[in-house]
N, C-alpha and C positions, 0 to 999 in steps of 0.2 A: 504494500500500500504506500503510495507516494505521500511523503510528509511535506505538505505545502507550507507549513510554518518554517521549515528548514529552508526551502527554496526562496522564500520571501527574504530571508536574511542575507541572501547573496547579492541583493540589489540596493542601490542608493535611491531612496524615494524622499524628496524634499518634505519636510514637516508641514502639515496642513494641506497637502496636495492629495487628491484622489485621482490617480492616473488611469484613465480609461482610453488611452490612445496608443497602447502597445501594438495595435494592429497597423499603426503608421510608423512609429518609432519606439522601439523598446527602451526601457530605462537603463541607466548605467550599471553594469555589473561591477561590484567593488573590486573584484580581482582583475578587471580589465585595466584599471588605472595602474595597478602594480605591474602587470605584465608588460604594458606598453612602456612604462617608465624603465623597467629593467632592460627591455630590448634596446631602448635609446641609449641608456648609460653603458650597459655591459656588452651589448652586441654591436650596434651601430657605432657607439662611442669608442669602444676599445678594439673591436675586431676590424672596424672599417669594412673594406670590400671583402675581407676574409670571411665575413659573416655568411656569404652565399654558400660556402662549403662548411665551415666550422660550426655555424649555428643552424644549419639546415634550412636556410631560407628558400633555396631552390625547390625543395620538395614539399614545402608547405601547402601549395594548392592541391596536391593529391592527398596528403595526409589529412588535412582539414576537410577535404571533399569526402573522405571516408567517414569522418565524424558526422557530417551533415547527412550522408547517405544512410546512416543508422536510423535517422529520424524520418526518412521518407521511403523506407523499404527498398533501398538500392544496394546491390551487392558491392563488396569492396572493389575498387578499381573502375567504377562506372560513373563517378561524380568528380568534377574538378572545379576549383574556384578561380575567380578572376574577372576583371572588367565589371560592367554594370549589367543589370537585368535586360535593358534594351539591346545591348550588344549580344547577349546570349540568345535573346529571341531571334535576332537577325541570323546568327550562326545556325541555330537549330532549324529555323524555317528554310533557309537556303539549302541546307543539307537534305532536309526532308523532301523538298521539291525535286531534287535530283534523283531521288529513289523512284519517282513515278513521273518520268518526263513526258509521258503521253497525256497526262491530265493537266488541266489548267485552272482548277478552282480551289481556292483556299476557303474553307468554311469556318466562320466564327460567329459570335453572338454579340448582341448589344450590351451584354454585361461584362464583356472583356475589358480589360484596362485599356484606355485609349492609346497609351504608348505602344502597346503590342500591335494595335491596328495601324498606328503611324509607321512603325518599322516595317510592317507588311507592305503598306502602300509604297514606301521608299524602295524596298527591295524589288517589288514587282515593276516599278518604273525603271529601275536600273537594268533588270533582266530584259525587258522589252520583248517577251516571248508570248504575249497574249494572255497572260494569267489574269484572273479576276479574284477579288476578295468579296465573298458573299457573306453578308451579315444578316442574321435572323434573330428573332426573339429567343431568349433562353429556352422557353418551353417548346420551341419548334426545332431545336437542334437535331433531336433523334430522327425525326421524319425527314429532315433535310439531307441527311447522309445518304448519298447514292453513288453510283459508279462514275459520275463525272468529277467527284471530289478527289483532289490529290492529297490534301492535308487538312485534318481537323485540328484547329488551333483554338484552345479554350483556356480560360482561367478557371480553375476548379471552384474557387469561392469568389462570387461576385463582389468586387471591391465596394460597391455602393450599398447593396442590400444584404450581403452575406449569403445569398442563395447558393446552395451546394449542388454541383453537378455530380452525377453518378459516374465516376471515372471508369470503373470496371465495366459497367454496362455499355457505355458509349464507346469505349475502346473495343469491346467485343464486336459491336455492330460495325464499327469502322473497319476493323480487320476483315470481317466477313465480306466486305465489299472492296477490299484492296486499298483502303485509305490508311495513310500514315498519321499517327497522332502526336500532337505536341501540347503538353500541359504546362501552364504557368501555375506555380505553387506559391506565389507571393503571399497569399492569405491562407495557405494550408500548412506549410512547413512550420512545425512548432505549435500549431493551433489545433490540429486533429490528426488522428492516425492516417498515414498515407503508406501505401504499399505498391510502389511502382512495379516491382517484379511480379507480384501476384496479378496486378491489373494488366500486365504485359504492355505497358506504355512504351512507346518508341523513343520519344524525347521528352525531357522535362527541364524547366528552368525555374529559377526563383531568386529572390533577394534574401538577405540575412539581417537586415536592420529592423525588421518588424518583430515577429514572435521569437526570433532567435537572438535578438538583443545585441547584434554585432556593432551597433553604433551608426551614426549618420554617414551615408555613403559606403557602408560596408560592402565588400565584394560579393558578387552574385555567384550562382552555381549553375552548372549545366550537367544533365544526365543524358547518356545515350545507351540504349539497350545493348547488351553484349552481342546480339545477333547482327547489329549494324556498326558496332564500334570500329572495326577495321575496314569497313566498307565505305563509310561516308567521306565525302570530300569537304574539307573545311573551306568555306567561302572566304573567311578572313584568315589567310595563311600567314600568320605572324611567326616571328622567328622562334618563339618558344614552343610552337606547335610542330616545329621541324624535327625530323628523326634525330638529327645531331646538330643542335643549335650552335655549338662551338666549333663545328667544322667550317662554318661560315661559307657554305656552298652558295653559289649564285643561283642555283635552281632549287625549287622547293620539293622536299620529300616529306610527306606527312608522318608524324610520329605514330607509334603503335597505340591502338585503343583510344581511350579518353584523352590521352595526352595531345592528340592532334587538335583538340578543341581549346587548347591554350593559345593565347594570342601574344600579348606583350608582357613586359616585366610585371611580375605580381606585386600588389600593394602590400608590402610587408607589415607596415604599422597597422593597417586595417585588418589583415589576417591575424595578427597577434591579439588584437582586441577581440575578434570573433572567437579565436581559439580559447581564450579565457572565458568568454560568455558561454561557450558550449559545455563548460564544466558543470554548470547548473543543471544540465540534463542527465548527468551520469546515473542518478538513482531515481529517475522519473519514468513512470509507466504512462505511455501516451493514452492508454485506455482510461486511466485515472484522470488525466488532463481533460479528456473528452467528456467524461461524466460530470466533472466539476464545472466545466465550461457551460454545459447545457443547463445545469442547475442554477448557476449564477445568472445566465441570460434569461432563463424562465422567471426567476425572481424579479429581475429588473423589468421585464415586460409586464408582469402582474402588477407591480407597484406603480409603474408609470401610467398604465391604463386606468388604474383605480384613482390615482390622484390628479392626472393631467389628461382629461378626456378630450381636450382640444388638440392633442397630438395624435397623429395617425401612424400606426405601426407600418413600417416599410420593409420589414424583413419577414421571412417565413415564420409562422407561428410554431410549427413543429421543429423542435430543436434538432431532430435528425436530418432535417433538410436545409440546414444553414451551417455556416462556419462558426467562429467564436466572436461574432460581432452582432450588434443590434442597431438598426437605424429607425428613427422616428421622423416623420415628415411634417413640415409646417412652412407656410409661405415666408415667415421671418426666421427661418432656420439659422441663418448666419448670425443674426443679432442674438438669438437665444444662446448659441454656442459661445459667443463672446462674453455674454453675461455669466454663463457657467464658469468659463475660464477665469474670469475676474474674481470668482468666489472659490477658486482652487479645485474645481472639478474639470478636468481636462479631457475633452474628446476632440472631435473635429467636424468640419462641415464639408459636404460634397454637393456640388451644384446638381440640380437647381434648388433643392429644398430639404436635403437630408442632414439631420444631426446624427452623428455616428459615434458609437461607443464600442470599444474593444474590451473583452473580458479574458484576462490572462491569469489562470489560476496559480501560476508560479509566484505571483505577488499580489493578486487581487482576491479578496474574500468577501463574505456576506456583509460585513460592516461597511466596506467601501461601497457596495451596491446601495445599501440603505442610506448612507450619507449622500450619495449622488442624487437619489430620488428625493430626499428631503430638500436639497438645494434647488433641484429642478422644479419641484412643486411650488416653492416660494417664488421663483422667477416667473413661472407661468401664471399662477393665481394672482399675483400682484403686478403683472405686466412689467417686470423690472427690465426686460429686454428692450422695451420701447424707449430707447435713449439714443441720441445721435452718436455718442461715442462708440456704441456697439454696432453701428451700421456702416462704419468706415472700413472698407475692404482692405485687408493686408495682402501682401504678395502671396503668402501661403495661407490656405484656409483650413 
């Protein structure tokens, strides 16, 4: 049984703050400060360039990839870290399309994160081979999968509503029709049990600054199923994806397996912070996380609907059909969230009208849920959000 009081002690949480935004940026793991400081002083400071060999910097993307792999049901040697999530989407989609060159449709849904769709548009424009991006409503995905589709590209958990796709069922149908699958796990990894191997997913990507608490701009990951790992051609053929980077050949030869999905120099400071953050997961059972997540989300929904009837639930009511986040809808959602933040309850806003709250059992408990609903009730009942200062849009919402 996971001890969530123990995992909570791993994180720095400012006094007086109820943090319900770990689905956007996880809080600071206390050990990350020490790990990064030690790397800067003892490794970068003392070893200088020798750190690539003596401190194991060069192998960090694979080693930490295996640590992330344990949380997403990926076999050792199938996940590698580096770059940003958008870059990894581009890599995975480009490689996936080459596996089915006779097909020209990429199927996605309106719940996919816009950046994934932007990267797809950019890639297809560069390819100039007549591909199209077909976007349907989330509920229409299954029926839209047919023999014309090359790649099914979905975010497992809808970033705005928390709606959860059935990865295993959709992948099974896709494969039955010769479709390659690409899953974005940005709102899944660390939030709910994921088993890429069991689902037989082809490609998966994800970020590590949300539920995995790797810090702002933490490196992303990419997974390639073993059956394709030595077959796919990397569209971004960076020097660290080369079979022998330090041979400095003028022609590119892809490395073996997942190593070919490496691109440029790995972000060592970011990887060190993530490595420390992953220690919090060592004694955690993802099934326990899932049960507690659903319980906390259900409690929040019940309390908010009882106290704030002017808010509309924007997430699936059934906890089994959503990730670890809840959204409520209101025309003045932005101002409401700013009022909450001013009172120490931190969530975020997603256009056009969603106030969004993440529930991360590693450091959030029932008392946090009840405090958040107390504050939200006061703000809504007394219209405290109706102030000019809360309606001025910041760069990040």
